C-alpha positions in Angstrom: 33.2 -10.6 -34.3 32.3 -7.4 -36.0 29.0 -7.2 -38.1 28.0 -5.2 -41.1 24.9 -4.2 -42.8 21.7 -5.3 -41.2 23.1 -8.3 -39.3 22.2 -8.4 -35.6 25.0 -7.8 -33.1 25.3 -10.8 -30.6 26.9 -10.3 -27.2 29.6 -12.7 -26.1 28.8 -15.4 -23.6 30.7 -13.5 -20.9 28.8 -10.3 -21.6 25.4 -12.3 -21.5 26.3 -13.8 -18.1 27.3 -10.5 -16.8 24.0 -8.9 -18.0 22.1 -11.8 -16.5 23.8 -11.4 -13.1 23.0 -7.6 -13.1 19.3 -8.2 -13.9 19.2 -10.9 -11.1 20.9 -8.6 -8.7 18.6 -5.7 -9.4 15.6 -7.9 -9.1 16.7 -9.2 -5.6 17.3 -5.6 -4.4 13.9 -4.6 -5.7 12.2 -7.6 -4.1 14.0 -7.0 -0.8 13.0 -3.3 -0.8 9.4 -4.3 -1.6 9.2 -6.8 1.2 10.7 -4.4 3.8 8.4 -1.6 2.7 5.3 -3.9 3.1 6.2 -6.0 6.0 8.6 -3.9 8.2 8.0 -0.2 7.5 4.5 -0.1 9.0 5.7 -1.9 12.1 8.5 0.7 12.6 6.1 3.6 12.0 3.5 2.3 14.5 6.2 1.5 17.1 7.6 5.0 17.1 4.1 6.5 17.0 3.2 4.5 20.0 6.4 5.4 21.7 5.8 9.2 21.2 2.0 9.4 21.6 1.2 6.5 24.1 0.9 8.9 27.2 -1.7 10.9 25.2 -3.8 7.9 24.3 -7.0 7.1 26.3 -7.2 4.0 28.3 -7.4 1.1 25.9 -10.5 -1.0 25.7 -10.4 -4.7 25.3 -12.2 -4.4 21.9 -9.5 -1.9 20.7 -6.8 -4.2 21.6 -8.4 -7.2 19.9 -9.0 -5.2 16.7 -5.3 -4.1 16.7 -4.1 -7.6 17.2 -6.4 -8.9 14.5 -5.1 -6.2 12.1 -1.5 -7.2 13.0 -2.3 -10.9 12.3 -3.7 -9.9 8.8 -0.5 -7.8 8.1 1.7 -10.8 9.1 -0.2 -13.1 6.8 0.0 -10.7 3.9 3.7 -10.3 4.4 4.3 -14.1 4.5 2.3 -14.4 1.3 4.6 -11.8 -0.2 7.7 -13.7 0.9 6.3 -16.9 -0.8 5.5 -14.8 -3.9 8.9 -13.3 -4.1 10.6 -16.7 -3.6 8.5 -18.2 -6.3 9.1 -15.4 -8.7 12.9 -15.9 -8.2 12.4 -19.7 -8.7 13.6 -20.4 -5.1 12.1 -22.3 -2.2 11.9 -21.7 1.5 14.9 -24.0 1.9 17.0 -21.2 0.3 16.2 -19.0 3.4 17.0 -21.8 5.8 13.7 -23.4 6.4 14.1 -27.2 6.7 13.6 -29.6 9.6 16.0 -31.7 11.7 15.1 -33.7 14.8 17.4 -31.4 16.9 15.6 -28.2 16.0 13.3 -28.2 19.1 16.4 -28.6 21.4 18.3 -25.9 19.5 15.3 -23.6 19.7 15.0 -24.1 23.5 18.7 -23.4 23.9 18.4 -20.2 21.8 15.5 -19.0 23.9 17.5 -19.6 27.1 20.5 -17.8 25.7 18.5 -14.9 24.4 16.6 -14.5 27.7 19.8 -14.5 29.6 21.6 -11.9 27.4 18.4 -9.8 27.4 18.3 -9.9 31.2 21.9 -8.8 31.5 21.4 -5.9 29.0 18.3 -4.9 31.0 20.3 -4.7 34.2 23.0 -2.6 32.5 20.5 -0.3 30.7 18.4 0.3 33.8 21.4 1.2 35.9 22.9 3.4 33.1 19.6 5.2 32.7 19.4 5.8 36.4 23.0 7.2 36.5 22.2 9.5 33.7 18.7 10.6 34.4 17.8 9.4 38.0 15.1 7.2 36.5 15.3 3.5 35.8 14.6 2.6 32.2 11.8 0.1 32.2 9.8 -1.9 29.8 6.4 -0.5 29.2 3.9 -2.7 31.0 2.8 -5.6 28.6 -0.5 -5.7 30.6 -1.3 -2.3 29.2 -0.1 -3.0 25.6 -2.1 -6.2 25.4 -4.9 -5.3 27.7 -8.0 -7.4 27.2 -6.6 -10.2 25.1 -8.0 -13.7 25.6 -5.4 -16.4 26.2 -6.3 -18.1 22.9 -5.9 -14.9 20.8 -2.7 -14.0 22.6 -1.4 -17.5 22.0 -2.3 -17.4 18.3 -0.7 -13.9 18.0 2.5 -15.0 19.8 3.0 -18.0 17.5 2.2 -16.2 14.2 4.5 -13.4 15.2 7.3 -15.9 15.8 6.9 -17.2 12.3 6.5 -13.9 10.6 9.3 -12.0 12.4 12.0 -14.7 12.0 11.0 -15.5 8.4 11.2 -11.8 7.3 14.0 -10.2 9.3 16.1 -13.3 9.9 15.7 -15.8 7.1 14.8 -13.6 4.1 16.6 -10.4 5.1 19.9 -12.0 6.1 19.9 -14.4 3.3 19.4 -11.6 0.7 21.9 -9.3 2.2 24.7 -11.9 2.2 23.4 -13.2 -1.2 23.9 -9.7 -2.6 27.5 -9.7 -1.6 27.5 -8.0 1.8 29.3 -9.5 4.7 27.4 -11.6 7.2 28.0 -9.3 10.1 26.2 -6.6 8.2 23.3 -8.9 7.6 23.2 -9.8 11.3 23.4 -6.2 12.3 20.6 -5.1 9.9 18.3 -7.7 11.2 18.9 -6.8 14.9 18.5 -3.1 14.3 15.3 -3.6 12.3 13.8 -6.0 14.8 14.7 -3.7 17.7 13.3 -0.7 16.0 9.8 -2.0 15.7 9.8 -2.9 19.4 10.4 0.6 20.7 6.7 0.7 21.8 8.1 -1.0 24.9 10.2 2.3 25.3 13.7 2.6 24.0 15.4 1.1 27.1 12.9 -1.8 26.8 13.6 -2.3 23.1 17.3 -2.2 23.7 16.9 -4.9 26.5 14.9 -7.1 24.1 17.6 -6.8 21.5 19.7 -9.3 23.5 17.2 -12.0 22.2 17.5 -10.8 18.6 21.4 -10.8 18.8 21.4 -14.4 19.9 19.1 -15.4 17.1 21.0 -13.4 14.5 24.4 -14.9 15.5 23.0 -18.4 15.4 21.4 -17.9 12.0 24.6 -16.3 10.6 26.5 -19.3 11.5 24.0 -22.2 11.0 21.7 -20.7 8.3 18.8 -22.7 9.8 15.5 -20.8 10.3 13.3 -23.3 12.1 15.3 -23.4 15.4 15.1 -19.6 15.5 11.4 -19.6 15.0 11.0 -22.3 17.8 13.3 -20.1 20.0 11.2 -17.1 19.4 8.1 -19.0 20.2 9.5 -20.3 23.4 10.4 -16.7 24.5 6.9 -15.6 23.7 5.5 -18.5 25.7 7.5 -17.4 28.7 6.2 -13.9 28.2 2.6 -15.2 28.0 3.1 -17.3 31.2 4.3 -14.1 33.0 1.5 -12.1 31.6 -1.3 -14.5 32.8 0.2 -15.8 36.0 
C-alpha cells in the first residue's frame, strides 16, 4: 500500500523475511570466515613454513617441542571457545553441528579409524611408488620422532585427544554444516574439509600429507552422510592412539 506525507513505509511480510534471510546468511559467512581465520589459517601457515624451512632448522630440543605443543593446545582451546561463542550468538547448540551421543558411537568410531587407516595405507603405497617413478625417490612421511621429539607420554596423550576434538569440531562439524547450510552441495563441503585438513598437515611433507588424507576422506564421507560428529572425534582419537603406540613402542 502506498504512503503519503510523513507516514512510515512498511515492508511486506515477504520482503521482511527475505531481508532477514540475507542478514542471517551474511552473518553465517562472516562467522565462518572469522573461525577459519582464527582456527585454521595459523595452522596452514605454520605447516607450510615447516615444510619449506624444516631442513634449515637446528635440532629441536625437548623444551622447544613442549613449548610448541603447549602453544598449540592454547590455540585449540581458543578456537573451540570461538566455536561455542559463534553458535551461541547464532542461537544454536552443538547438536546443530552433529554433536550428540548414541551408544553405538564408540563402535562407529573404531570402524572409521580402521577404514581411514586402510585407505591411508593404500594411498601411501600409491604415492610412494608414483613418487619413485617420477623422481627416483620414495615419498615418505617426515619422521614423527623428529616432529614430536622430547614429548612425555602424558603430554603427547593430552595433545592427541585435544587435537581430535579440535580438528573434527572445526573442519568437520562446523565447516561442513555451515557450507551445506549456506546452500552449497554436500560434496563441496566434504572436499573443503579434506583439503583444509590435509593442507595443515604438510609438515609431514606433501606425500605424507596426501597419504594422511585417506583418513580425512573417510571421516568426511561419513559425516556427509550421517551428520554425526562424535563418532568422527572418536575415530580420530583412535587413529592418534595407534600413532602414539607406534611412536613409543
